[in-house]
KEKE-3310 file (N, C-alpha, C; in steps of 0.2 Angstrom, whole numbers, plus 5000, padded with zeros to 4 digits):
npx = (4358:4360:4367:4367:4364:4354:4358:4353:4352:4360:4367:4364:4351:4349:4348:4358:4369:4376:4385:4391:4397:4401:4409:4419:4425:4425:4428:4422:4421:4420:4416:4409:4392:4390:4385:4391:4388:4375:4375:4381:4371:4361:4367:4367:4353:4349:4357:4353:4341:4346:4355:4368:4383:4386:4399:4407:4418:4422:4430:4427:4422:4411:4400:4394:4390:4385:4371:4366:4369:4360:4360:4373:4386:4398:4407:4420:4427:4438:4456:4463:4452:4450:4461:4461:4448:4451:4461:4453:4445:4454:4458:4446:4445:4456:4452:4441:4448:4455:4445:4439:4450:4451:4440:4442:4438:4437:4432:4421:4408:4407:4407:4398:4381:4377:4389:4393:4400:4394:4392:4402:4401:4411:4411:4420:4420:4428:4442:4454:4456:4460:4473:4480:4492:4494:4505:4521:4520:4509:4513:4515:4502:4496:4503:4500:4486:4486:4492:4483:4471:4474:4477:4464:4458:4465:4462:4448:4438:4436:4432:4421:4421:4419:4424:4420:4426:4426:4428:4432:4444:4456:4471:4488:4497:4493:4500:4510:4502:4489:4489:4492:4481:4471:4473:4468:4455:4442:4430:4424:4418:4415:4410:4407:4422:4434:4447:4459:4468:4461:4451:4459:4466:4455:4449:4459:4468:4461:4454:4458:4448:4437:4440:4441:4427:4422:4428:4421:4409:4395:4393:4379:4373:4370:4373:4376:4388:4403:4404:4414:4418:4425:4427:4433:4425:4416:4403:4392:4382:4367:4362:4347:4339:4342:4337:4345:4336:4329:4338:4342:4329:4328:4339:4335:4323:4328:4336:4335:4342:4355:4371:4379:4395:4406:4401:4401:4414:4419:4413:4417:4420:4435:4438)
npy = (5685:5694:5695:5704:5713:5722:5730:5741:5759:5773:5788:5798:5795:5786:5768:5757:5746:5731:5724:5711:5708:5720:5725:5714:5709:5710:5719:5718:5726:5728:5731:5721:5721:5731:5730:5722:5708:5709:5713:5702:5693:5699:5697:5683:5681:5689:5683:5669:5666:5666:5659:5653:5647:5646:5648:5645:5651:5648:5649:5650:5639:5636:5642:5654:5652:5639:5639:5642:5632:5624:5631:5632:5627:5622:5622:5627:5624:5622:5625:5616:5611:5623:5625:5615:5617:5630:5626:5618:5628:5636:5627:5626:5638:5638:5627:5634:5644:5637:5632:5644:5648:5637:5640:5652:5663:5678:5679:5670:5675:5677:5665:5652:5650:5638:5632:5640:5641:5639:5654:5658:5663:5667:5667:5674:5673:5678:5685:5686:5674:5665:5669:5670:5662:5649:5642:5638:5627:5629:5637:5634:5631:5643:5651:5645:5647:5661:5663:5656:5663:5676:5673:5669:5681:5689:5682:5679:5687:5687:5674:5671:5669:5675:5686:5689:5696:5696:5704:5708:5713:5719:5720:5726:5719:5706:5701:5701:5695:5699:5712:5712:5705:5714:5724:5719:5719:5728:5733:5740:5740:5748:5747:5754:5753:5746:5750:5761:5755:5745:5753:5760:5750:5746:5757:5768:5767:5772:5785:5797:5804:5796:5786:5794:5797:5785:5781:5790:5785:5783:5772:5770:5768:5756:5747:5758:5763:5766:5765:5760:5759:5753:5764:5774:5783:5787:5783:5787:5775:5765:5750:5739:5731:5714:5700:5686:5675:5677:5676:5663:5657:5660:5652:5640:5639:5640:5630:5620:5625:5624:5620:5604:5602:5593:5589:5601:5606:5596:5597:5606:5606:5603:5605)
npz = (4252:4267:4278:4289:4305:4316:4329:4337:4339:4332:4338:4330:4326:4316:4310:4319:4311:4309:4297:4290:4277:4273:4283:4290:4301:4319:4335:4351:4365:4383:4400:4414:4414:4405:4393:4383:4383:4379:4366:4360:4362:4354:4342:4340:4340:4329:4319:4319:4312:4299:4284:4290:4297:4314:4326:4341:4354:4370:4383:4397:4403:4395:4399:4394:4381:4379:4381:4369:4361:4352:4340:4337:4326:4330:4346:4356:4372:4379:4380:4372:4363:4357:4350:4341:4334:4328:4319:4311:4306:4299:4289:4282:4277:4268:4260:4254:4247:4238:4230:4225:4217:4208:4200:4195:4203:4213:4226:4237:4235:4221:4215:4207:4212:4217:4221:4231:4247:4264:4274:4288:4305:4318:4335:4348:4365:4376:4373:4380:4387:4378:4376:4388:4398:4409:4413:4406:4398:4391:4381:4367:4363:4364:4355:4343:4343:4342:4329:4321:4323:4318:4304:4300:4301:4292:4280:4280:4275:4261:4260:4266:4281:4296:4310:4327:4340:4357:4373:4390:4394:4384:4380:4376:4384:4383:4374:4358:4348:4350:4347:4334:4329:4332:4323:4311:4313:4308:4312:4326:4343:4357:4373:4390:4399:4411:4411:4404:4394:4387:4381:4373:4365:4358:4351:4350:4339:4329:4331:4342:4349:4348:4357:4369:4370:4373:4385:4393:4395:4406:4420:4423:4411:4403:4388:4380:4368:4359:4342:4328:4311:4295:4288:4295:4302:4317:4330:4343:4351:4355:4361:4358:4371:4373:4380:4388:4387:4375:4365:4367:4364:4351:4346:4348:4341:4328:4326:4317:4306:4308:4302:4300:4308:4304:4292:4285:4285:4277:4265:4254:4238:4228:4215)
capx = (4360:4362:4372:4367:4361:4353:4357:4350:4352:4366:4365:4360:4344:4350:4349:4365:4369:4382:4385:4398:4399:4404:4414:4419:4428:4423:4430:4417:4424:4416:4416:4403:4386:4391:4381:4394:4385:4369:4377:4382:4364:4358:4370:4364:4346:4349:4360:4350:4337:4349:4358:4375:4385:4389:4404:4409:4424:4420:4434:4424:4418:4405:4394:4391:4388:4381:4363:4365:4371:4356:4361:4380:4389:4404:4409:4426:4426:4445:4461:4464:4447:4450:4467:4458:4443:4454:4464:4447:4443:4460:4458:4441:4447:4461:4448:4437:4453:4457:4439:4439:4456:4449:4434:4443:4434:4441:4430:4416:4402:4407:4406:4391:4377:4377:4396:4395:4399:4390:4396:4403:4402:4415:4410:4424:4417:4433:4448:4460:4457:4464:4480:4483:4496:4494:4512:4525:4517:4503:4515:4514:4495:4494:4506:4496:4480:4487:4493:4477:4466:4477:4476:4457:4456:4468:4459:4442:4433:4435:4430:4415:4422:4419:4426:4417:4431:4424:4433:4432:4451:4460:4477:4494:4500:4491:4505:4510:4497:4482:4490:4492:4474:4467:4474:4464:4448:4441:4424:4425:4412:4418:4406:4411:4427:4437:4454:4461:4471:4456:4448:4465:4466:4449:4448:4464:4472:4457:4453:4458:4441:4432:4443:4439:4420:4421:4430:4416:4402:4394:4391:4372:4370:4372:4371:4379:4394:4405:4405:4418:4419:4432:4428:4436:4420:4413:4397:4389:4376:4364:4359:4341:4340:4340:4338:4347:4330:4326:4343:4341:4324:4330:4343:4330:4318:4331:4341:4335:4346:4362:4375:4383:4401:4410:4399:4402:4421:4421:4409:4419:4424:4441:4438)
capy = (5684:5700:5694:5710:5713:5729:5729:5747:5765:5777:5794:5802:5792:5780:5762:5754:5740:5727:5721:5707:5708:5726:5726:5707:5707:5715:5719:5720:5727:5731:5728:5717:5725:5737:5729:5718:5702:5710:5713:5695:5690:5702:5694:5677:5682:5691:5678:5662:5664:5666:5652:5654:5643:5649:5644:5648:5649:5650:5646:5650:5633:5636:5645:5659:5650:5633:5639:5643:5626:5621:5634:5632:5621:5620:5626:5625:5627:5622:5627:5610:5611:5629:5624:5610:5621:5635:5622:5616:5634:5638:5622:5627:5644:5635:5624:5639:5647:5632:5632:5650:5647:5633:5643:5659:5668:5682:5677:5665:5678:5677:5658:5651:5650:5631:5630:5644:5638:5642:5658:5656:5668:5665:5672:5673:5676:5681:5684:5685:5667:5662:5671:5670:5656:5647:5640:5637:5621:5631:5642:5632:5632:5650:5653:5642:5650:5668:5662:5654:5669:5681:5670:5669:5688:5691:5679:5677:5691:5684:5667:5671:5667:5682:5685:5694:5695:5700:5704:5713:5716:5718:5725:5724:5715:5699:5699:5704:5692:5702:5719:5710:5703:5720:5728:5716:5719:5735:5735:5741:5742:5749:5749:5756:5748:5747:5752:5765:5751:5742:5758:5762:5745:5746:5763:5772:5768:5775:5792:5798:5807:5791:5783:5798:5796:5778:5782:5795:5782:5782:5766:5769:5768:5749:5747:5763:5761:5769:5761:5763:5755:5753:5771:5779:5787:5783:5786:5784:5770:5761:5743:5737:5726:5707:5696:5679:5670:5679:5673:5656:5655:5660:5647:5633:5640:5639:5624:5616:5628:5623:5615:5600:5605:5589:5589:5608:5606:5591:5598:5610:5603:5607:5605)
capz = (4259:4269:4284:4293:4311:4318:4337:4340:4336:4332:4341:4325:4325:4311:4313:4320:4307:4308:4290:4289:4270:4272:4289:4291:4308:4324:4342:4355:4371:4388:4406:4416:4414:4401:4386:4379:4382:4376:4359:4358:4362:4348:4336:4340:4339:4322:4314:4320:4306:4292:4282:4291:4302:4320:4329:4347:4358:4376:4388:4404:4404:4391:4403:4390:4374:4379:4380:4362:4357:4347:4334:4335:4323:4334:4352:4360:4379:4382:4375:4367:4359:4353:4345:4336:4330:4324:4314:4306:4302:4294:4284:4279:4273:4263:4255:4250:4243:4232:4226:4221:4212:4203:4196:4193:4207:4218:4232:4237:4232:4214:4213:4205:4219:4219:4223:4236:4254:4269:4278:4295:4309:4323:4341:4354:4371:4380:4370:4385:4389:4373:4375:4394:4399:4416:4413:4400:4394:4386:4376:4360:4361:4363:4349:4338:4343:4339:4322:4317:4323:4313:4298:4299:4301:4286:4274:4281:4272:4254:4260:4270:4287:4300:4317:4332:4346:4363:4379:4395:4395:4378:4381:4373:4389:4382:4369:4351:4344:4351:4344:4327:4327:4332:4316:4306:4315:4306:4316:4333:4347:4364:4379:4396:4401:4417:4411:4398:4389:4383:4376:4368:4360:4354:4347:4350:4333:4324:4332:4350:4351:4349:4363:4374:4371:4376:4392:4396:4396:4413:4422:4423:4404:4399:4381:4376:4366:4353:4336:4322:4305:4291:4284:4300:4306:4323:4332:4349:4349:4360:4358:4361:4376:4371:4386:4386:4385:4368:4361:4368:4361:4344:4345:4348:4335:4321:4327:4310:4301:4310:4298:4304:4307:4301:4285:4282:4283:4272:4259:4249:4232:4227:4208)
cpx = (4363:4367:4373:4363:4360:4352:4354:4350:4358:4363:4362:4353:4344:4350:4357:4365:4376:4381:4391:4401:4403:4410:4414:4421:4427:4427:4424:4419:4419:4416:4409:4398:4386:4387:4385:4391:4378:4370:4378:4375:4360:4361:4367:4357:4345:4352:4356:4345:4340:4353:4366:4376:4388:4393:4406:4415:4422:4424:4433:4420:4412:4399:4390:4387:4384:4374:4361:4367:4367:4357:4369:4382:4395:4405:4415:4426:4433:4450:4463:4459:4447:4456:4464:4453:4446:4458:4459:4445:4448:4459:4452:4442:4451:4457:4444:4442:4454:4451:4438:4444:4454:4444:4436:4440:4438:4439:4424:4409:4402:4407:4399:4387:4377:4384:4397:4394:4396:4394:4396:4405:4405:4414:4415:4422:4422:4440:4454:4461:4461:4471:4484:4486:4496:4501:4515:4523:4512:4506:4514:4507:4493:4497:4502:4489:4480:4488:4487:4471:4468:4476:4469:4455:4459:4464:4452:4437:4431:4432:4424:4416:4424:4420:4422:4421:4428:4429:4431:4438:4454:4465:4483:4498:4498:4496:4505:4504:4490:4483:4489:4485:4470:4468:4470:4457:4445:4434:4426:4419:4416:4413:4410:4416:4430:4444:4455:4464:4466:4453:4453:4466:4461:4448:4454:4468:4468:4456:4453:4451:4436:4434:4440:4431:4418:4422:4425:4409:4401:4392:4384:4369:4372:4369:4373:4386:4397:4407:4409:4418:4425:4433:4432:4431:4418:4407:4395:4383:4373:4360:4352:4342:4337:4342:4341:4342:4328:4332:4343:4335:4325:4334:4339:4326:4321:4336:4341:4340:4353:4366:4379:4391:4406:4408:4401:4410:4424:4417:4411:4423:4430:4443:4431)
cpy = (5691:5700:5701:5709:5720:5729:5735:5753:5769:5784:5799:5800:5787:5773:5760:5747:5737:5723:5717:5707:5715:5727:5719:5705:5712:5714:5721:5720:5730:5727:5724:5722:5731:5736:5724:5711:5703:5710:5706:5692:5693:5699:5687:5677:5684:5686:5671:5661:5664:5660:5653:5648:5647:5645:5648:5646:5652:5647:5647:5644:5632:5639:5650:5657:5643:5633:5640:5637:5623:5624:5635:5626:5618:5624:5623:5628:5625:5624:5622:5610:5617:5628:5620:5613:5626:5631:5620:5623:5637:5633:5623:5633:5642:5631:5629:5643:5643:5632:5638:5650:5643:5636:5650:5664:5671:5681:5673:5668:5678:5670:5657:5649:5642:5628:5635:5641:5642:5647:5656:5662:5665:5670:5669:5676:5680:5680:5683:5678:5663:5663:5671:5663:5655:5645:5639:5632:5623:5636:5641:5633:5639:5653:5651:5645:5657:5668:5661:5660:5674:5679:5671:5677:5691:5688:5678:5681:5688:5677:5666:5668:5674:5681:5691:5692:5699:5699:5710:5717:5714:5723:5722:5719:5707:5696:5702:5701:5696:5709:5717:5709:5710:5724:5725:5716:5726:5737:5735:5743:5742:5752:5752:5751:5750:5750:5756:5761:5748:5747:5760:5757:5744:5751:5768:5773:5771:5782:5793:5801:5801:5787:5788:5798:5790:5778:5786:5791:5780:5775:5764:5768:5761:5749:5752:5762:5766:5764:5764:5757:5756:5760:5776:5783:5783:5787:5783:5780:5767:5755:5742:5731:5719:5703:5689:5675:5671:5675:5666:5653:5655:5654:5640:5634:5639:5634:5620:5619:5627:5618:5611:5601:5600:5589:5596:5608:5601:5592:5602:5606:5607:5607:5606)
cpz = (4261:4274:4288:4300:4313:4326:4340:4336:4337:4335:4337:4323:4319:4314:4314:4316:4307:4302:4289:4282:4269:4277:4292:4298:4313:4331:4346:4362:4376:4394:4408:4416:4410:4394:4382:4377:4378:4369:4357:4358:4356:4342:4335:4338:4331:4317:4314:4314:4299:4291:4283:4297:4308:4324:4335:4350:4365:4382:4395:4405:4400:4394:4398:4384:4374:4378:4373:4357:4352:4340:4332:4332:4327:4340:4355:4367:4383:4377:4370:4361:4354:4348:4339:4331:4326:4318:4309:4302:4297:4288:4280:4274:4267:4258:4250:4245:4237:4227:4222:4216:4206:4198:4194:4197:4212:4225:4232:4234:4225:4211:4211:4212:4221:4222:4229:4243:4259:4273:4285:4299:4316:4329:4346:4360:4375:4378:4374:4387:4384:4373:4382:4395:4407:4417:4407:4395:4389:4381:4369:4358:4360:4357:4343:4337:4340:4332:4318:4317:4318:4306:4296:4297:4294:4280:4274:4276:4265:4254:4265:4277:4291:4307:4321:4339:4352:4369:4384:4395:4388:4378:4378:4378:4387:4376:4362:4347:4345:4347:4336:4325:4327:4326:4311:4307:4314:4310:4323:4337:4354:4369:4385:4398:4407:4417:4404:4392:4384:4378:4371:4363:4355:4349:4346:4343:4327:4325:4340:4353:4352:4356:4369:4376:4374:4383:4396:4397:4403:4414:4422:4416:4401:4392:4377:4374:4361:4348:4330:4317:4301:4288:4289:4304:4312:4326:4339:4347:4355:4358:4362:4366:4373:4376:4383:4384:4378:4364:4361:4364:4353:4342:4344:4342:4328:4321:4320:4305:4302:4305:4302:4303:4303:4293:4282:4280:4278:4265:4253:4244:4230:4219:4205)
residu = (UNK:UNK:UNK:UNK:UNK:UNK:UNK:UNK:UNK:UNK:UNK:UNK:UNK:UNK:UNK:UNK:UNK:UNK:UNK:UNK:UNK:UNK:UNK:UNK:UNK:UNK:UNK:UNK:UNK:UNK:UNK:UNK:UNK:UNK:UNK:UNK:UNK:UNK:UNK:UNK:UNK:UNK:UNK:UNK:UNK:UNK:UNK:UNK:UNK:UNK:UNK:UNK:UNK:UNK:UNK:UNK:UNK:UNK:UNK:UNK:UNK:UNK:UNK:UNK:UNK:UNK:UNK:UNK:UNK:UNK:UNK:UNK:UNK:UNK:UNK:UNK:UNK:UNK:UNK:UNK:UNK:UNK:UNK:UNK:UNK:UNK:UNK:UNK:UNK:UNK:UNK:UNK:UNK:UNK:UNK:UNK:UNK:UNK:UNK:UNK:UNK:UNK:UNK:UNK:UNK:UNK:UNK:UNK:UNK:UNK:UNK:UNK:UNK:UNK:UNK:UNK:UNK:UNK:UNK:UNK:UNK:UNK:UNK:UNK:UNK:UNK:UNK:UNK:UNK:UNK:UNK:UNK:UNK:UNK:UNK:UNK:UNK:UNK:UNK:UNK:UNK:UNK:UNK:UNK:UNK:UNK:UNK:UNK:UNK:UNK:UNK:UNK:UNK:UNK:UNK:UNK:UNK:UNK:UNK:UNK:UNK:UNK:UNK:UNK:UNK:UNK:UNK:UNK:UNK:UNK:UNK:UNK:UNK:UNK:UNK:UNK:UNK:UNK:UNK:UNK:UNK:UNK:UNK:UNK:UNK:UNK:UNK:UNK:UNK:UNK:UNK:UNK:UNK:UNK:UNK:UNK:UNK:UNK:UNK:UNK:UNK:UNK:UNK:UNK:UNK:UNK:UNK:UNK:UNK:UNK:UNK:UNK:UNK:UNK:UNK:UNK:UNK:UNK:UNK:UNK:UNK:UNK:UNK:UNK:UNK:UNK:UNK:UNK:UNK:UNK:UNK:UNK:UNK:UNK:UNK:UNK:UNK:UNK:UNK:UNK:UNK:UNK:UNK:UNK:UNK:UNK:UNK:UNK:UNK:UNK:UNK:UNK:UNK:UNK:UNK:UNK:UNK:UNK:UNK:UNK:UNK:UNK:UNK:UNK:UNK:UNK:UNK:UNK:UNK:UNK:UNK)
# end
């Protein structure tokens, strides 16, 4: 299983490859019409034919990810659903951890193939919606959300649970949970953004030159972005246009590969 997607080309002419087994977790930042949603479409289209479970968080009423529902094993569209789904994901990671411990394996990829659980790719449409509070009554849910996302980011790689966190606005003003999460997401994609803080949050801790390059992306070049991986290098890249209709078609065509969520989280043996 390769768990790779090729969204487009790097400026040097090489393929732009997102390989979750090499770089497990990603930030995908960008303003409206910058190419951020196009990359999400490319990920859906590229992963749909592969034997993976896709999980979505879309607190904009589900309008972004509902069209891909045939290929999603689970979709949270409210804060309460998000808290519950994150709890399921953390529980699944803990089950996989116990399975690996029982069999003396450091990660799921060293387990015997018949015991190896299905990889899970988690897509978060707009991370700010998970961290913003309308009132104090939501404080506990936001705190639980932040803790669960951070735990998934810290542990997910070894247990084949991968994160793609998208956002128009990703700033430290969303709280310390976002900053802590960012530190665990080694893959970075920054399209044109509306504010310097988002570019800084996405790339500033890696290389100031990468941040400068992202802030220089003109509005008339959707799909152009700066990509950085765990080795510290960065490149300008451009994604191939993937219309929503193509991603929706891929979701329908490969709906038969969608693992049932309740069966998936209850299927990992612990002995």
